[in-house]
N, C-alpha and C positions, 0 to 999 in steps of 0.2 A: 723589730722588723723581722718578718719571716723570710728566710733565704733558702733557695734550692740550688744544688750544684749537680750538673750532669757530668758524670765521670765516664767519658766515651772511650775507654781504653781499647775496646773492640768495635768501635764505631757506633752507629745508631740507626735503627730502623723503626717503622711504625709498631711492629709487634713487640720489639724490645722495650719501647716506650710504654706501651700498655702494660707489659709485665712488671716494669719497675713501679708504675703507678699503683697497680693492684697490690704488689708486694709491700708498698709503703703504706697501705691502709685504705686506698680508695675502694669504695663498695662496688663489686662487680655487678651486682643487681641493678644499681643506678646506671652504670654504663650500658648494660644490656637494654634497659628501658629506653635509653636515648637512641641506641642503635635500631631497636624495633620501630621506633617512631619515624624512621627514615623511609619505611616502606619497602626495604630491600627484601625480597622473598626468602624466608627461612634463614635470615642472617642473624647470628648472635655470637657472643664471645664465650670461649671455654678456657678456663685457667687450670693449670696443674703445676705442682712443684716438681722440678727436675734438678739434675746435677750436671754442671758443666765443668769438666776437669776437676771434679771433687768438690765444687762449691755449689751450695743450694741456691736456686733462683726460681722465680715464677715465670712460667711460659704461657703466654696467651695466644690462642689460635682463633682465627675467625672462621666460623663454620657458616657456609652459605650454599645455596643451590647453584648448580652450574648455570652460567648465563652467557649469552652471545651478543652482548650489546657494547657499543663504544659510546662514550659520553663526551660532550663538550662542557665547558665551564658553566654555561647557563642551565644545563640539566642538573648539575650538582648543586648550584645555587638554589634552584627551585626546590630541590629535595630537602635542603637544609632549612630553607625559609618556612616550609610547611610542617616541619618536624616539631616535636615537643620541647626542644632545647630552649634554654633561657636566652635572653638577648645577648648577654655576655658570651655564652657558649657559642651561639651562632656567629657572633662577630669574630671570635678567635678561629673557629673552623673555616670561615670564609676568608680570613686573612691568610691562613696557611694555604688554602687552595689557590688563592690569587697569586701568592708567591710562586707556587708550582706552575701556574698558567703563564706567568711572566717569563719564567725560566724556559719552559717548553717553547713559548712563542719566539723567544730570541734565538734558541737553538735551531728552530725550523724556519725562521724568517717569515713569521706570520703574526697575526694579532691574537690577543688573548681570547677574543670572541670566537676566532676560527680555529684555535689550536685544538687538536684532536687528542684527548687523553687516551692512552692505551693502558699500561699497567696501573697507573695511578687513578684511572677512572673505573677500575674494577671494584666490585662490592667489598672485597677484603681491604683494599687501600682506603676506600671511603670510610669503612668502619674504623680502621686504624686512626685516621685523622680526626674524625668526629669523636671517637672514644677518648683520644688524647686531649682534645679541646675541653670536653666535659670533665675529665679527670683533673686537669690543671686548674680549671675553674673551681672545682671542689676543694683543692688544696689551698687555694687563696693565698699564695705566697706573694710577697712584695717585690722580690728581686730574684732573677734567675740568671745564673752564671753557668757557662759550659767550659769544659776543657777543650784544648785544641782537638781538631777532628782528624782521625785516621780514615783514609778512604779504602785502603787495601791496594791490591795490584792484580795484574793478570788481565784476562778478557772475560766478558760476559755476552750473552746473546739476549737482545731485546727485540721489540717489534720491528725495528728498522735494520736488524742484522747484528753482526758481531761488532763489538766496540771495546775499547780499553776502559779499564777502571781508573778513575771514577767515570760513571756514565755521563754523557753530555749535560743532561739536566742537573745532575748532582754537582758537577763542576761549576755550572753557572750559578747555582744556589749558594755555593761556598766561596764565591768571589769576595775578597776582603776578610775572609775568616782564616785564622791561622790553622794550617794543616800540620799533621805530625807523621813522620815516616813510619811505615809498617812493612814487615817482611811477609805478611800474610798474602798469599796469592788468591784472593777472593774479594768479592764486593762486601766491604764492611759497612759502608754507609750508603743507604739507598736514597733515591730522590725524596721519598716520603719522610725518611728520617732527617735528611738535610733541611727540608722545608720546615719541619716541626722545630728543629734546634735553632735555626736562624730566625724564625718568627718569635720564639719564646725568649731566647737569651739576649740580655742587654750587653753582655761582654763575654769574651773568651779568654781564659787564662787559668791561673792556679785557684785552689780552693780559697774562698773568701774567709775572713775572720768570722767565726760563728761558734755557738754552742750546739753541738750535734744532738738531735732529738730522735730522728728516725732514719732508717736506711732501707731502700728498696732495690731489689736485684731483679732485672728483667732479662730473661734468656732469649737469645736468638735461636733460629731454627737449626742452623748449621753447628756441627761440632768441629772446633778448630784444633789442629794438632799442637800449635804453639802456645795457646793461651785460652782461658775461659771466655766463651762467647757471651759476655754479660755486659749489660748497661747498668751502672750503679747510680742510684739517685740518693743524694745526701740532703736531708732536710734539717734545718735548725733555725736558731734565732741569732741575730747579729750581736756581737760582743762589742761593737763600735757604735756608740750612739750617733755619731756623725755620719755613719755610712749610708749610702743610698745607691740607687741604680747608677752605674758608671756609664758615661757617654764620652764622646770625643769632640774636641774643638779642632777645626781645621780652618786656618786663616791664611790670607795672602794680602799683600799691599799692592795697589795698582795706581800708577800715575800716567799711563799712556793708553788706557782703555776707555772708550766712550761710554756715556751713560746708557745709550741704547744697548750696547753689548753687555754691560753689567746687568741691566734689567732682564735681558734674554737669559743670561747665565743664572740669575736667581730663579727664573721660571723653570729652567731645567733642573735645578737643585731641588725645588719643591716636588717636581714630578718624580724625582729619584727617591722620595720618601724621607727626606731629612727632617729633623725635629724642629729646627729653627734656622733662619738665615737673616742676617742684618748687615748694614753697612755703617761705617763710622768715618767722618771726615778727618783726615790726618794731614800733617805736614811732613813731606819727604825731603830727601837730600836736594841740595841746590835750591831750597825754598819752594819746591814745587808742591802745589796742593795735590792730595791724593785721596784714595778711598781704601779703607781696610774692609775687606769682605770676609765675614766670619760665618762659619757653618757649625751647627751643633747636630751630631748624628750618632747612631749606634756604631759599634765596632765593625759590624758587617758592611756598613756603608762607607767606611773610610776610603777604600779603594775606588769605588765608583765616584765619590765626591771629588777626589783628587783628579780622576780622569776628566771630569767635566771642567774643572778649573783650568787644567793644562790645555784642554781642547778649545775652550771658548774664550779664554782671556790671554793676555800677553805675558802672564806671569812666568818667571823662570824658576820659581820655588814656592813651596807652601810650608807652613808650620803646623804641627799637630801634637796634641797631648791629651791624655785621658783626664777627666774630671769627675768628681762625684756630685750628684745633685740630689736634693731633697724635695720630693713632690708630695702634695697632699693626697691622702686617701680619697679616692673618687669613684664615681660610677655614673652610668648614663641615667638620665631622668627626663621626663617630658611633662609638660603642663598644657592645659586646655585654655585657649584664648578665644576672643570673638572672631579671630581669623584662623581658627583651627588649632591643631596640635603642634606645639613647638618643642623640638628636641633640645636637649642641653646636657649639662653635667652638674653633679652635686659633689662638693668637696668638703672635707672636715679638717680642721686643725686642732689636734689634741681633743679636748672635750667641749670645744666651742660648738655652737649651733651650726648646722649645715648651711652652706652657701650655694646658691644656684646661679649658674652662668648659661644663659640661652646661647645656642649655636648661632653664629652670625648668618650662615647660609640659610638656615631654617627661617630666621626672621626676615631676611632679604627676600626669600621666595614668597613668603606670605605678603610682604609689603607690596611687591610687584603684582601679585595675583589680585589683591583687593584694592590696589591703587591708594594706599595709605602711607604716611611717612614711616620710614624704618624706625625712627625713634619711638613712635607710638606702639609698634609691635613689640619692640624690645622692652619698653616699660611695662606693657601689659603682661608679658611673659614673667617678668620679675614679680609683679604684684600677684600673679596667679599661683606662685610657688607657696606651698604649705609645708614648712619644716617638719611638722608633727606627722606628716604622712610618709616621711622617708625613713626607711630602715637603714641602720648602719651595717647590716649584713651585706656581704658581697653580692 
């Protein structure tokens, strides 16, 4: 299993991420080809080797023509959708931007459709995020872990005036993520960096068990007096055959909450982006029948999950613990059926032939549109799958 570790001793930003990726071996030409396909006038990446407090690192700068436009999420989505990025690269870039939009929308009390991107809607920030999405797709790692995040201190000036570090959107993105104290009076972690880290990392903590293969150093623009302004990217392979992406289980027992409230709570948990939610019938004290509500989520979602459980149910406490999970290698795939194109996923176990699972929503949409049984669409999609046409490459 390929593992990546983000050592964010001096925080993380979009340009630091790009520098670390290029320093670790990602082809700058491939990144530039992806950036050019976005259609941003004169926008490209320039890389050079610099020194930060005596340490060598790669600094990536985004060169672009001056522009005087402000973008909404739908502008950026359209730009990415019509680009030359692969499906996986588009998906990752859009997930990062959606996280940013959700954070900005919450901070400003609006919807993600109406949120007005300022700094993160500029060409250089778009290039940072898209370039990072492409670079991580090229690395094709199976598990990404990050160190706790330092945000820095002091004040910065943004489009809405002066504010304390971390910036409001950065703080919102880091809810549920362990932060680390820093004496640096500067913005170490930007909204772009926070969005990238929290979208990529499945957990935040110490370096996982691995055999180190490559190291990339990405330089920030600022020179810090206290320490090297560098993001370190460690790449290796797992030394623990049983290791996998770490997730969290959050559970609570309920014996005085109605079924309607539990159903509503489950809907809210799904909307929060958890990995799985399920209930189990249990026997509680005084022989009362109860329900155990179990949630599977990533580390960054533990805080929001607990907030939903305390807000929506009558629980007085929850249990939580980290678990390792083993997931099949998989990728998106689509097949053609008499009712149109059906999206799904292909997965592999060891050297076994690939298995195709049609997406339920895609099958349901086709069944409703053509007024045919869902079962027929599902079976047709499985029959249309051709294992020999699927590459095992990411």
